[in-house]
ZAVOKOL-202848 format. One record per residue (C-alpha): residue in one letter; residue number from 1; x, y, z. Coordinates in steps of 0.2 Angstrom, whole numbers, padded with zeros to 4 digits, m for minus. Layout:
<zazas>
rest,nr,u,v,w
a,NUM,X,Y,Z
...
</zazas>
This chain:
<zazas>
rest,nr,u,v,w
m,1,0013,0063,m0102
a,2,0010,0075,m0086
s,3,0025,0067,m0080
i,4,0039,0075,m0095
p,5,0039,0091,m0088
l,6,0042,0087,m0070
g,7,0056,0077,m0078
l,8,0063,0089,m0087
q,9,0061,0099,m0069
q,10,0072,0085,m0063
r,11,0059,0081,m0050
d,12,0055,0063,m0041
v,13,0042,0055,m0049
i,14,0031,0041,m0047
g,15,0019,0037,m0061
v,16,0002,0028,m0056
a,17,m0001,0022,m0074
q,18,m0014,0011,m0081
t,19,m0005,m0002,m0093
g,20,m0004,0005,m0112
s,21,m0002,0021,m0107
g,22,0013,0025,m0116
k,23,0024,0029,m0101
t,24,0040,0023,m0109
a,25,0043,0040,m0117
a,26,0038,0048,m0101
f,27,0054,0043,m0093
v,28,0065,0041,m0110
l,29,0062,0061,m0115
p,30,0068,0069,m0098
m,31,0080,0056,m0096
l,32,0089,0060,m0113
s,33,0085,0078,m0111
y,34,0098,0077,m0094
i,35,0112,0067,m0104
t,36,0113,0079,m0118
r,37,0118,0092,m0105
l,38,0134,0081,m0099
p,39,0148,0076,m0109
p,40,0149,0059,m0120
s,41,0154,0044,m0111
s,42,0170,0043,m0121
e,43,0176,0059,m0115
e,44,0172,0061,m0099
n,45,0173,0042,m0094
g,46,0190,0036,m0101
e,47,0190,0023,m0115
d,48,0184,0010,m0102
g,49,0170,0019,m0096
e,50,0178,0017,m0081
d,51,0164,0029,m0071
g,52,0149,0018,m0078
p,53,0133,0027,m0084
y,54,0125,0042,m0084
a,55,0107,0034,m0081
v,56,0101,0017,m0077
v,57,0085,0010,m0080
l,58,0078,m0004,m0070
a,59,0064,m0019,m0078
p,60,0057,m0035,m0069
t,61,0060,m0046,m0084
r,62,0072,m0047,m0099
e,63,0058,m0045,m0114
l,64,0055,m0027,m0106
a,65,0074,m0021,m0103
q,66,0074,m0027,m0122
q,67,0059,m0017,m0126
i,68,0064,m0001,m0118
e,69,0081,m0002,m0125
h,70,0075,m0004,m0141
e,71,0062,0011,m0139
t,72,0077,0022,m0131
v,73,0088,0015,m0145
k,74,0074,0025,m0159
l,75,0079,0043,m0151
a,76,0095,0041,m0141
h,77,0103,0037,m0157
y,78,0100,0054,m0165
l,79,0107,0062,m0153
g,80,0123,0050,m0152
i,81,0119,0042,m0135
k,82,0125,0026,m0133
v,83,0113,0011,m0124
v,84,0117,m0004,m0118
s,85,0105,m0018,m0110
i,86,0113,m0029,m0096
v,87,0101,m0045,m0096
g,88,0104,m0060,m0092
g,89,0101,m0075,m0105
q,90,0114,m0067,m0117
s,91,0132,m0067,m0117
i,92,0141,m0059,m0100
e,93,0155,m0056,m0110
e,94,0149,m0046,m0125
q,95,0141,m0035,m0113
s,96,0153,m0033,m0102
f,97,0165,m0028,m0118
r,98,0149,m0014,m0124
i,99,0151,m0007,m0105
r,100,0168,m0005,m0108
q,101,0167,0003,m0124
g,102,0157,0017,m0112
c,103,0139,0021,m0113
e,104,0127,0033,m0106
v,105,0114,0023,m0103
v,106,0110,0006,m0096
i,107,0094,m0004,m0096
a,108,0096,m0018,m0084
t,109,0085,m0031,m0073
p,110,0091,m0030,m0055
g,111,0100,m0046,m0054
r,112,0112,m0047,m0069
l,113,0116,m0031,m0065
l,114,0121,m0034,m0046
d,115,0131,m0048,m0054
f,116,0141,m0036,m0066
f,117,0143,m0024,m0048
k,118,0153,m0041,m0042
r,119,0163,m0044,m0055
r,120,0167,m0028,m0056
y,121,0160,m0026,m0075
c,122,0152,m0010,m0069
v,123,0150,0005,m0058
l,124,0138,0017,m0055
n,125,0150,0031,m0049
q,126,0141,0044,m0060
c,127,0124,0039,m0062
n,128,0111,0051,m0055
y,129,0096,0047,m0065
v,130,0086,0031,m0061
v,131,0070,0024,m0067
l,132,0061,0009,m0059
d,133,0050,0004,m0071
e,134,0035,m0008,m0066
a,135,0040,m0005,m0049
d,136,0029,m0018,m0040
r,137,0032,m0031,m0053
m,138,0049,m0032,m0047
i,139,0044,m0032,m0028
d,140,0031,m0047,m0034
m,141,0047,m0057,m0042
g,142,0056,m0055,m0027
f,143,0069,m0041,m0032
e,144,0065,m0028,m0018
p,145,0085,m0032,m0009
q,146,0093,m0032,m0026
v,147,0084,m0015,m0030
v,148,0091,m0007,m0016
d,149,0106,m0015,m0017
v,150,0108,m0005,m0033
l,151,0099,0010,m0028
d,152,0113,0011,m0015
a,153,0126,0010,m0025
m,154,0123,0026,m0033
p,155,0133,0042,m0024
s,156,0123,0046,m0009
s,157,0131,0064,m0009
n,158,0119,0067,m0024
m,159,0102,0065,m0017
k,160,0090,0078,m0015
p,161,0088,0085,0002
r,162,0073,0079,0013
n,163,0067,0095,0016
e,164,0057,0105,0003
d,165,0063,0123,0008
e,166,0079,0118,0009
e,167,0087,0128,m0007
l,168,0095,0118,m0020
d,169,0115,0121,m0025
e,170,0114,0128,m0045
k,171,0132,0120,m0049
k,172,0126,0102,m0041
i,173,0119,0087,m0051
y,174,0106,0078,m0040
r,175,0100,0063,m0041
t,176,0082,0062,m0051
t,177,0072,0045,m0049
y,178,0056,0039,m0057
m,179,0045,0025,m0052
f,180,0032,0021,m0062
s,181,0021,0008,m0055
a,182,0001,0002,m0059
t,183,m0002,m0003,m0040
m,184,0007,0005,m0026
p,185,0008,m0009,m0014
l,186,0016,m0006,0004
a,187,0032,m0011,m0002
v,188,0034,0002,m0017
e,189,0027,0014,m0005
r,190,0040,0008,0007
l,191,0054,0011,m0008
a,192,0049,0027,m0012
g,193,0048,0035,0005
k,194,0068,0031,0007
y,195,0076,0034,m0011
l,196,0062,0050,m0019
r,197,0063,0066,m0012
n,198,0050,0078,m0013
h,199,0042,0068,m0026
v,200,0024,0071,m0037
v,201,0014,0058,m0038
v,202,0006,0058,m0059
n,203,m0011,0048,m0059
i,204,m0013,0040,m0075
g,205,m0032,0033,m0073
t,206,m0033,0021,m0056
a,207,m0021,0011,m0049
g,208,m0024,m0007,m0054
k,209,m0037,m0002,m0064
a,210,m0039,m0010,m0080
t,211,m0040,0006,m0096
d,212,m0056,0008,m0102
l,213,m0053,0003,m0119
t,214,m0052,m0017,m0114
t,215,m0069,m0023,m0113
q,216,m0069,m0037,m0101
h,217,m0079,m0052,m0101
v,218,m0079,m0067,m0086
f,219,m0088,m0086,m0089
m,220,m0089,m0097,m0073
v,221,m0082,m0115,m0081
k,222,m0080,m0130,m0074
e,223,m0059,m0136,m0077
p,224,m0062,m0151,m0091
e,225,m0072,m0136,m0102
k,226,m0058,m0125,m0103
m,227,m0050,m0133,m0119
y,228,m0066,m0134,m0129
k,229,m0071,m0115,m0123
l,230,m0054,m0110,m0129
q,231,m0054,m0119,m0147
k,232,m0074,m0110,m0149
l,233,m0067,m0094,m0145
l,234,m0052,m0094,m0157
d,235,m0061,m0100,m0169
r,236,m0072,m0085,m0168
l,237,m0057,m0073,m0170
g,238,m0052,m0080,m0186
n,239,m0034,m0073,m0189
k,240,m0035,m0060,m0176
t,241,m0020,m0061,m0164
a,242,m0023,m0067,m0143
i,243,m0014,m0071,m0131
v,244,m0020,m0086,m0120
f,245,m0012,m0084,m0102
i,246,m0009,m0099,m0092
n,247,m0001,m0100,m0075
t,248,0011,m0116,m0078
k,249,0025,m0118,m0091
e,250,0017,m0136,m0092
q,251,0002,m0133,m0096
v,252,0006,m0121,m0109
d,253,0014,m0133,m0118
t,254,0000,m0142,m0118
v,255,m0012,m0132,m0122
a,256,m0002,m0126,m0137
k,257,m0001,m0144,m0142
n,258,m0018,m0145,m0145
l,259,m0021,m0129,m0153
d,260,m0008,m0134,m0167
k,261,m0016,m0149,m0169
k,262,m0033,m0141,m0171
g,263,m0025,m0129,m0184
h,264,m0022,m0114,m0175
r,265,m0004,m0105,m0179
v,266,0003,m0104,m0160
t,267,0019,m0102,m0153
t,268,0023,m0101,m0133
l,269,0031,m0091,m0121
h,270,0036,m0095,m0104
g,271,0052,m0096,m0090
g,272,0058,m0113,m0097
k,273,0063,m0107,m0113
s,274,0081,m0100,m0117
q,275,0083,m0081,m0122
e,276,0085,m0085,m0139
q,277,0068,m0096,m0140
r,278,0058,m0082,m0132
g,279,0065,m0070,m0144
i,280,0060,m0079,m0159
s,281,0043,m0081,m0152
l,282,0038,m0065,m0148
e,283,0045,m0059,m0165
g,284,0034,m0071,m0174
f,285,0019,m0066,m0164
r,286,0025,m0047,m0167
s,287,0026,m0051,m0188
k,288,0008,m0062,m0187
r,289,0016,m0078,m0193
y,290,0008,m0084,m0177
n,291,m0008,m0077,m0173
v,292,m0010,m0085,m0154
l,293,0003,m0083,m0142
v,294,0001,m0094,m0125
a,295,0011,m0088,m0111
t,296,0012,m0089,m0092
d,297,0014,m0073,m0083
v,298,0031,m0068,m0091
a,299,0021,m0059,m0105
s,300,0009,m0050,m0093
r,301,0020,m0035,m0090
g,302,0026,m0023,m0101
i,303,0029,m0031,m0116
d,304,0021,m0021,m0131
i,305,0015,m0030,m0144
p,306,0005,m0020,m0156
g,307,m0013,m0024,m0161
v,308,m0017,m0038,m0148
a,309,m0034,m0040,m0152
h,310,m0043,m0054,m0136
v,311,m0033,m0058,m0122
i,312,m0039,m0074,m0114
n,313,m0036,m0080,m0096
y,314,m0039,m0098,m0098
d,315,m0032,m0099,m0079
m,316,m0036,m0084,m0066
p,317,m0021,m0078,m0061
n,318,m0019,m0078,m0040
n,319,m0021,m0061,m0039
i,320,m0031,m0046,m0044
e,321,m0014,m0037,m0049
a,322,m0008,m0053,m0062
y,323,m0025,m0050,m0070
t,324,m0023,m0032,m0074
h,325,m0008,m0034,m0081
r,326,m0014,m0048,m0092
i,327,m0027,m0039,m0098
g,328,m0018,m0023,m0101
r,329,m0009,m0031,m0114
t,330,m0025,m0028,m0127
g,331,m0031,m0011,m0127
r,332,m0017,m0002,m0129
a,333,m0011,0014,m0136
g,334,m0029,0021,m0138
k,335,m0036,0004,m0147
t,336,m0050,m0007,m0141
g,337,m0049,m0024,m0134
v,338,m0057,m0039,m0127
a,339,m0051,m0048,m0112
t,340,m0059,m0066,m0107
t,341,m0057,m0075,m0092
f,342,m0063,m0093,m0086
l,343,m0067,m0092,m0069
t,344,m0068,m0108,m0057
m,345,m0074,m0113,m0040
q,346,m0054,m0115,m0035
d,347,m0052,m0097,m0038
t,348,m0060,m0092,m0024
e,349,m0046,m0079,m0017
v,350,m0049,m0066,m0032
f,351,m0069,m0068,m0032
y,352,m0070,m0051,m0021
d,353,m0056,m0040,m0030
l,354,m0064,m0047,m0046
k,355,m0082,m0044,m0045
q,356,m0076,m0026,m0037
m,357,m0064,m0023,m0051
l,358,m0078,m0028,m0065
t,359,m0092,m0019,m0056
q,360,m0080,m0002,m0056
s,361,m0076,m0004,m0073
n,362,m0097,m0008,m0078
s,363,m0093,m0025,m0085
p,364,m0105,m0040,m0081
v,365,m0104,m0050,m0067
p,366,m0106,m0068,m0068
p,367,m0122,m0072,m0056
e,368,m0112,m0087,m0049
l,369,m0096,m0075,m0044
a,370,m0110,m0060,m0037
r,371,m0119,m0072,m0026
h,372,m0105,m0085,m0021
e,373,m0100,m0079,0000
a,374,m0081,m0077,m0007
s,375,m0085,m0061,m0017
k,376,m0093,m0053,m0002
f,377,m0079,m0049,0010
k,378,m0062,m0042,0009
p,379,m0052,m0055,0021
e,380,m0041,m0044,0034
v,381,m0023,m0047,0033
f,382,m0014,m0035,0048
l,383,0002,m0040,0047
t,384,0008,m0054,0035
d,385,0020,m0059,0024
h,386,0020,m0070,0009
l,387,0018,m0085,0020
g,388,0004,m0080,0026
q,389,m0004,m0074,0011
m,390,m0003,m0091,0006
i,391,m0011,m0099,0022
l,392,m0026,m0085,0018
n,393,m0028,m0091,0002
l,394,m0030,m0109,0009
f,395,m0043,m0105,0022
i,396,m0052,m0097,0007
k,397,m0052,m0109,m0003
i,398,m0058,m0123,0009
g,399,m0073,m0109,0015
i,400,m0064,m0104,0031
h,401,m0066,m0085,0035
a,402,m0048,m0081,0042
y,403,m0042,m0067,0050
f,404,m0025,m0068,0059
i,405,m0009,m0061,0062
i,406,0009,m0069,0058
d,407,0023,m0063,0064
a,408,0035,m0055,0050
v,409,0049,m0059,0058
s,410,0049,m0075,0065
k,411,0035,m0082,0055
e,412,0027,m0088,0069
f,413,0006,m0088,0067
i,414,0001,m0079,0084
y,415,m0020,m0076,0083
g,416,m0031,m0082,0071
i,417,m0052,m0084,0072
c,418,m0060,m0095,0062
</zazas>
């Protein structure tokens, strides 16, 4: 909540927040306060909303965007502020109709919003308040170019001066930018450097660290043992809610079918399902019709499902950031939770980071992990991209310690020591 007073002062803010820290209110309250000082859209924008919204919130997934919309509408309703979400999986004509009727706030995924720009369904001529939620996730999903295009579509004349000592025009409305991220990779820092002005960094906990309310258990297993151990774990949970994370949508369906045969009330969530199907699954899980949700990383970021007692990583993700956000689905809003992870010898690329994270949170480290060579060093990558990281992960899996440079433009392998 430390960012709320800063937002009310229209300062640019980077919020480095642990998952489950209630950051939605931290940007919604200042945003609505800003909008209440402006004319309603029906008066200022004309009947067709020709100048666009006053504020835009970007989120990496449709589920998170819709959740933000839901929370924003709760407050905006009493202020007469209209909120519209623009996401994939729904009728673009219906969404464009709502935009044309006029609205003050648009909550969108980057790709769908750019589609609206190209079709001339929406402009940002008077948008001077922008929020990037889960910025690191948007970068991970490859949305950096789309995010840049959206930010560049806003009036550049209203950017604050870079010189902090330069006096501001009291009569002028300057752009306010909020950026929230659980981690701060270089791409996020690059984005902040270009579009934020004299920003304030608000740290809630430690970047990339799980909340202290989540108890972490990691077990070294063999791949064929996973299903048996999962069933035993869920049997002990009884009617408590659990999210089971799996790396591929095909495996999600397979595991869910096996659990259903064993009598568990299970539903699924992954990118292969339609928007309607995903909504039905989430609502069924929230209402406790189902107490087990088997999902890919679609469910790992931003989606707030109250009272999740247990998160189970059936598959370990291939990076520590994804692990952090998965286990962040429990231990939220002041409640305690448990996260259990099945680790195999095929997961060596994350051994070092996982060991460090468990140690820092005073969680037990499995002996097999503690003594494994891959947990004792962090591979050093100098100039690399996703291609280079894939190669490095492959080297680690087969037991080679690799240090190399890859040209980020030509993608050519320049130097390596193995």
